[in-house]
N, C-alpha and C positions, 0 to 999 in steps of 0.2 A: 352405146349407153340407152336404157331404157328411159321412158318418159312415163308422166304421169296426168292421168287429168286434171287432178287438182290444181298443180302448176297453170295449167291453162285457165283454169276458173280463176284462178289471183288473175292472173293477165288481162281477163275480159273485166274483171271488177276494177281493175288499175284503168282502164281505157272508160270504164262506164262512169265512172268517179268524175274522172276529169270533162268527160260530156254534161254531165248534170250540174259539176260545180260552175259550168260556164255556161252565163244567162245566153238565151238565143239571138240576143241583140250584139251581140260581144262577138269578135272572129274567133274562130277555133277552127283552125286547118283541116282536121281531119274530118269534122263534123261537114265542114263545106264542100270538100272532095266526095267524100260519101251521099253528099245530098244532092249534087251536080252530079252524081251516077245515077240517081233517081230513088236513093234510098229517104223516103221522106223524114222517117222517124228513127235515126242510127242508133239510138240509145232503147229502143225496141227491142232491136237484132242483137245488141249487144248487152241483154240484160243478163246477169251471172246468176240469179235466182230462178229462171225461168233454164237456163242451160245445165245449171245443178240438178234441177228436177229430172229435167230429161235424161242426163246421163247416167243419174242414181238409178233410177229405172231402167234402162238400157243395158247397164252391167252389176245388174241388182246388189247396188252399194258402190259408188262411185271410190270409198275408201277400200275398197276391196281389190280395187285393180292390181295386178294381173289375171286373179284368180276368184272364180264364182263356186265358193262350197255348195255342193247337193247335197237337200235335206233327207232323201229318201235313201241316201246310201254315202258310206265316209268317203267320198272323193270328189273330186274337184273338175271345173272346163276351166281353160287356159283362154284368156285373150291377147291375142297379138296382133301387130298394126300387119296391114298387107305390103307395107314398106312405101313405096313413093304413092300416091296420088295424084292425077293428073286432074285439072281441072279447066275447063273451057268456058272463057270468063265472057258467056252470051247475056247473062243478067246480074246486075251488080249483088242483090239482094241473095241470091241465088248462092254464087261464090264466095259470100262471105261467109255464109250458114256453112259452104262446105269446106271451106278454109277451118274455121273452127272446129269443128268436130273429127275432120281429119286431123287436126294438131291435138286434140282432147284425146283422140287414141292411137296417139304415139307416130302418126306415120310424117315423112318428109313430103310438102306438097310445092307443086310446079302449077304454077297460075297463066294459061296461055292466053294474051291477053293483048290486046291493042292500048291499055290505059295501064302501063307498068308504073308510074307514077303512084295510083291510087291505091294499089297492092304491095307497094314499098313501102307506103305512109301507114298503112293497116300492119305489118307486118311489126316495122319497126315501132308505133305505138304500143303493140301488144308484148314488145320487147322489154321495153322502157318499165317493165314492172319488175324487171331483174330475177327472174327467176327460168330457168332451165326450159326452152321452148325447142321442139324438134327445127328440121332443117326448113327453109322455104324461098323459093324462088319464081321469078316471073320468066316468059319467054314469049316471043312472039307466035300470034296465033296460027294454027296449023304445024307447029315446028314437030317432027319425029320424036316426042317423048316419050321414053319407055314407063314403064308405070300401070296403073291399074286406072283406067278412064271411067269416071264416075260422074255421071249425067245428074245433076242435083236442079230439080225441078223448083218452079218459082212456088213461094207461099203468101197463100192470099194475106193482105194485111190485117184481117181479122182473125187466122188464125194461131194457135195456142205453140211458140216455140218449143215448150217441154214437149207436145205431143210430137212434132218434128222430128224427135230424137229416136223416135220407134219408126220411122217410116222405115220403108225397102231399102231404099239405097243409102241408107245410114250402113245397113248391114254388110256392104260392101267396103266398107274401111277397115273390117276386122276380118281374123281368122280362128276359129274356136276351135280348140281340140278336147275330148275328154281324155284325162290323165285316169284311165281306168284302176282302181287300187291305190291310187297317191290318195292320202289324206292331205289338207290344209297346212297341216304342222309339219308333214315331209317334204311339201310343195314349196314353201317359204326355207325352210331347213337348206332344202338344195339349193336356194337361190342366194347363195350365201354371199357372193360378189357384189349381188345389186344390194345387200341388206342396208347397208348405211344410209347410201342415197333414197333405196324405198322409204325408209323411216323418215329421212329428213324433209321429203314429201310430203309424208303425213305432219310432220311436225310443222313445218313451214302453213299448213291449211290450218290447222287447229290454232296456231299463233293467229293468225288472220280473222279467225271467228270468232276466237277469245279478243280480240280488238275492239269487236263491235259491242263491248259488255262496256258499261261506266268504269266499272271496277278496273278491269286488267288494260283499258285503254293506253294511260298513262304507263302501267306499269312494263309492258311489253315492247319489243322492237319492231321495227317494218320486219313482213315474214322475209322478204328477201334478203335479210341479217342472217338467216338458218341456211347456212351452206353445207352443213353437215350435221350428221344427229350429237354429235360429240356437242355441237353449241348448244345443246338445253343445258347446259352448266351456267349460260352466262344468263339463264331465267332465273329469276326471285322463286323462293320456296312460297309456297301458300302453307299457313297455319290454318288449323282447326279452326282458331278463335276468330279468325279474318271469315273463312269460308261462312261460318255462323252468322256474322255482322251484317255481311253482303248479302244474304241469300232469303228469300222468303222464310216467314213471315216478316220479320224485319227490315229488310229491302229487296229491291229487285237489281242491284248495282251488276249483279252477277248475269244479269239475262238481258238479252241483246235487244227485249222491245217489251213493253207494258202489256202483256197481251195473255190470254191461256198458251202454253206451249203444248203441253202432253203430260206425260205420268209423273207424279211427285211421288215419292217413297222418304222414309225415316229411319233415322239409325235407328239402333235397339236402346241407346242411350245407359248404357252399364256405366259409362264414365262422366256422367255431367248433361248438362241438358240438350233434348234432341236435335238432330242437321234436318234438316230439309233437301232432299236431294230430287233436283229437277231434269229429267228427260224428254228432251224435245221427241216428236214422234220419228223422226230420222235417227234420234240418239238410241232410241228403243229399239227400231228396226235392227240398226246395228249390233246393238248388244245379243238379240235373239239370233243373228244370224252367225255371230263370232261364237257363240255359246252351243249351238247343235253339234260342230266339228269338237266341241270339249266333250259333251256328253258321248260321242261315240268312242273319244279316246279312253274314256272313265272307263270303260266296256259295255255301254248302253248299245244293244244290237236290235237291227229292225224284227220286228216281233215280240219284243219284251214285253214284260205288263207288270207296270211299275205303281207301286204303294209310295205315293210323296205324303210325306210327314212332315215335308220344312215349316216352320212357323209362318202362319198367314195373318193378315188383318191388324189393325193398328197402323197400316201403310208401310208394314214393313215388306222388304221385297222378298223374301225368299220361295213362298208359295207363287207369290204373283210371277216373278220370273221364269222359273221354271215352267211354270204353266203355259206361259206363252210358247217355250221352247218346246213343249212336248209335243205342243197343237200341231209343230210342222214337222213332225216326225212318224213315221211308222210304227207305234209303239201305241199300246192303249196304257192310260194313266188312271191313277184313283186317287184324285187329290182329297185327301184325308185331312190334311192340315196337322196343326200339332193335337188336335182332340181325336186321333187316334186311339180306340182302344183294344186289347187284346181279342174280343168278336172279330171285330172291324180285319183284323189283320188273318185270323183263321178264317174267317169268311171268303176274305180274299184269294187266300191260298187253296182254300179245298175247293169254293165256287168259281172262284175265275182263274186258275192255274198262276196267281201272282209270283213271278220268281225274281225281283227287283224291290228292294225297299231304300228309299230316300230322303234321309234325315240328320239330324243332329243325336251327335254322339248321348246328349245329355237326356237325352227322348227315348231313342232308339234302342238304347241296352237293357234299361227297365222292360221297356215294351218287350223285347226279343225274349230275354229272361224268364217272363212271366208266360208268356207264350210258350218256351218250350218245356217250361214243367206243366202244363196243360195238355202238350199235345208232344211228348218225348220224339215221334217220329216228325217233329216238322224238319224241312228244309227250305232255305234261302240261298238262291244261287249267286245273287251277287247283294251288295252293300255298298252304296255310294252314300260318302257323308261330309259335312263342310259345318261351320261355323266356330268350332273348336275341333285342337287335335282328338285320336284316338290313341289310348295307349295299344303296346306290345300287345300288352295282355289279354286287354278285350278282341284284339284281333284274333289273337291263337283261340279263344272262349270262339268265337263265330267262325272259324274254318275247322276245330274240333267239335263241336257240338251240332252245329247247324250244316254242317258240310259246305260251306259256304267257300268258292271258288274265286269269288271278283271282292276285294277289301280297298276301295279307292277314295280319296280325298279329293275334293274341290274348294279352293282355297279363295273365296269372294267376301265382297262389301259391299253395304247400300251403297256406298258413296261413290264406289267407280266398276261395281259389278265383280267380274271374275277375275283373278289376280295369278291363278294357277291352279294344275290339275297334275294328279299322279295317272302316269301311266301303271301297267302291270307290272314293268321292268323296275318301279321307282317303289321305295320304300321309306319307312319314317315320315320327317315333315318334308319332304323333296317333294317340289312340284316344278314342273315343266313351267316355264313363262311364256307369252305371246307377247311381244314386244309392238307388234302391230296393234295391237288391241290396247293394252295397258304396259305402258314402258315403265320397269322397275329399275331405281337407282339405288345404293346402299352407300350413305352418311353417314358423317360423325355430326356432334349434336348442332354444329355450325351450318350444315347444308352441306361441306364440302365430301366431296367423291371419297372412299375409302379404297384400297386395295382389293381386286377381284379375289374373292374368298373369303375374305375379312369382315366379321359383323359388326351390324349395324343398323343406323333408323332405315326405315323404307321409304321411299319416296314415288308417288306413282303419277305418272302423266297418262291421261285418258285420251288415247288418240284418236277417237271416234265419237266422242262426247264433246256436243258442241254450247250446249245450254249451259248455264253452270259450270264452265271449262274448270278442268283440274290440271293444272300444270306444275308438277315438281310439287305435289300435295303431301304433307307428311300424313303419314295414314293412321300412326300410333303405334305399329308394329317394326319388330326388329327382325334380321335375319341376313343371311351372309347368300351370295351370287355368283355361282361359278361355272364354268364352260364343261360341259358333261356330253360324252359320246355313249347315246343311250342304247340299250338293246332292243327298242323298241320299234330303231330306227331314226329316229328325230335327235338330232344333235345340234345343241346350242345353249342357252344360258337356261339354267335351273337354278331354283330359290330354295334354301332350306330354310324357311319359316320357323322362329324362333318364340314367335309369340308378342303378346305387348309390350311396348317400351315401357309401359309403366309395370310391367310383371318383375322388378327388383324390389328386394326386402334388404334394408338397409338397416344395420343397428349395430351395437357393441363397433363402430367404426370401420364394419365389413359388409362385405355385398354377398347375398346369394340369390339367385335367380330361382323363379318361381317353378320354372320347366326342370330345373334340376332336382330341388325336393320332390316333384312328383316324379321324375325316373328312376328316385333312390326308393320310394315307395310302391313302385310297379310290384316289386316282386313279393309285396303282401296281398297282392289284387287291389289295390286303390285305382278307381278311376278316373274322379275327379278329387281336386283340390283347392281350397280357398285358405289363405293368410291373411290375418288380422293383426295388423299391429296398432297399438294405442297405449294408452298412459293411464295409469290407476295410483294414486298417492304416491307419485312423484316415481314411480316405477314402469318401466316400460314392459309391456304384456303381450307376447306374439300367442295368437291363439292359430293354431292348426288345425282345419275342420278336414275330414278326408269323407269321402263316398266310396263306400264298398260294395259288391253283390251278398258279399256271406259278412259275419258281424266278425270285428276287430276289436282287440285288447290295446285301451288306449296306451297301457306299460309296453307292449311291445313295438307299435309306432315312436314313442319317445326314444325307447332305447336306440331302436336303427337310426330315427334323427341325430341323436348326440355322438353317435359314434360312428356317423358320416360325415357330422356337419358339427365338428366340435364348438366351434364360435355359437351352437343353437344348445351348450351345455354350459357349467359351469366357469367356462374359461371367461377369461376378460384380461383386459390390460390396466384395470384398474385394481384399486383395493377390494380383495374378495370378500372382505367383511360387509361392504356395501349391501345392502339387499336391493339391488337396480333394475333387476332382470326376471321375469318369469317366463318360463315356454310352459303353456298350456296344452291339451290335444283333447279334441272332441272325434269320436267315429260314427258317423250316419248312417244309416241304410242308403244304399241306392236311391236316388230323386227327393233327398231331404234337404240338399244345401238350397238356400232362397234362389231363383232365377227370375228373369227380366221380363214381366210380362208381355212382351211384345216379341222378345227375339228370342228369349229360353235359354239367354247365357247366363252364366255364373262369372261373377266378377271375379278375377285371380285374386287379386290383392286390395286389402284394403286398408289405410293408412289414416287413421282418425287423429294421429299427432298434426297431420298439414288442416285438417279442419280446426283441431283448436289454436293451430299457431297463427290461421287466419283471422281471428275473431278479433 
């Protein structure tokens, strides 16, 4: 069984709280034993915050253990314990640090000592947290115990515990191996026997960190109650309205302290008032660290020259996050943002040999089509997109007209960053998911899990985001998750994204999905679709607005729709003489549908009937 540093941090935090909660004037057995052994301030050597910071630097992300993804290439370093660590108890403070760090890194520990009562008490106090910890025992001084004998130097009273974690002796507690050619996703997929316990450790730590916030403190159980990843279903669902109400600027109840934390993003607000999403410095580093392997999986390679047209400004995250990620990678990036022009694109392709374009389909496709008209020989090797789906018609155009070899999608949200990604072997709206970063559940409207492969609403749990924690957060999207042995070599969960959960069109007592209508129109070259439902003079009016690169005849669109979806025509289950329904079709040039000024997204379904009913 593998042990995880986050569990040791929870155990140290448990002991730390016990020490701090008991006044120095009152008896506390462990404090008295440690003090009598020469540790004047036990709480300072059991500082969970300092220990976290030290381990986080040593492991390049405490939540990454046991792998460290490399940024200059798409493979990892693997960290493993040495096995059994033998500590000679010459100085209690040094022995305590040795025990904590050896356990944090998954080692069994033997303390050779003449005061076994002290170390039994320390080990039992840590185990009282109720989380899995490695084996530990004492042995008489001088006992011929096999193992890695580690000499821990004394630490001066004014030294910083977090920096001690970088000392030379700490490196003797682990073995590191470069897994050449093994990506982070493949390493995790191969670790399937440890998957559930690995995710359970992540979830325990997230629950503990979330309980530091006023909002989550009373909602969540003690972290020790999470013994398996399946226990996630016992946690309450977090709704968007609650996230908004308890997050800045309305409240700081979802933050652990009333002080500056890090980066703040806001949603595109396509469906209501904005949400403000807080990332601590550690959260941001975790997000970037997890995103770099995703970019490699999308087809980005060292040496690529990337035109980044993702939306930026207004506290929107697309440009901000990718700027941070590309800065870690051996690529050349041109961050134009959404203000990229055809002249910009052609200059970067001609003068800088740009071969990759990143952006949202709503901006990319009109830009690339106009550039193709002006430069018929234009070639773009790779197109990476996100924000909204891209039709197969548009993908075919890229391959045919621009010679694009890689067309891949990243699924992300400001609320929880990257949710899934496409490799070269996946198509449509199927995406690999990374449960170690965002654990995705598929549930019904009541938050109950649905069978694997069945469509439902998506809940995300951001496993490495600790400020404004997102646990079982109903993100507002639908999809289905199933197990897939992918040709890329990564086996595991795949998400088939099916759009917004508000993308349902209900009228005449029947329901049609926005995605179904868009798919039906793909044969006419429709790139984007907006459907608005309202009332006029007692009639329901459904307006279908399309965008396409070539002019369309509304009559052709109308016929295709009514042939494919009879409910959109004259068919109805009530008196046909009643004039109660009208279908209108508006065919617009590409780029003419209204877009959100911050995110650039198009609202797929507008239902003004809801607004009227709410008045």
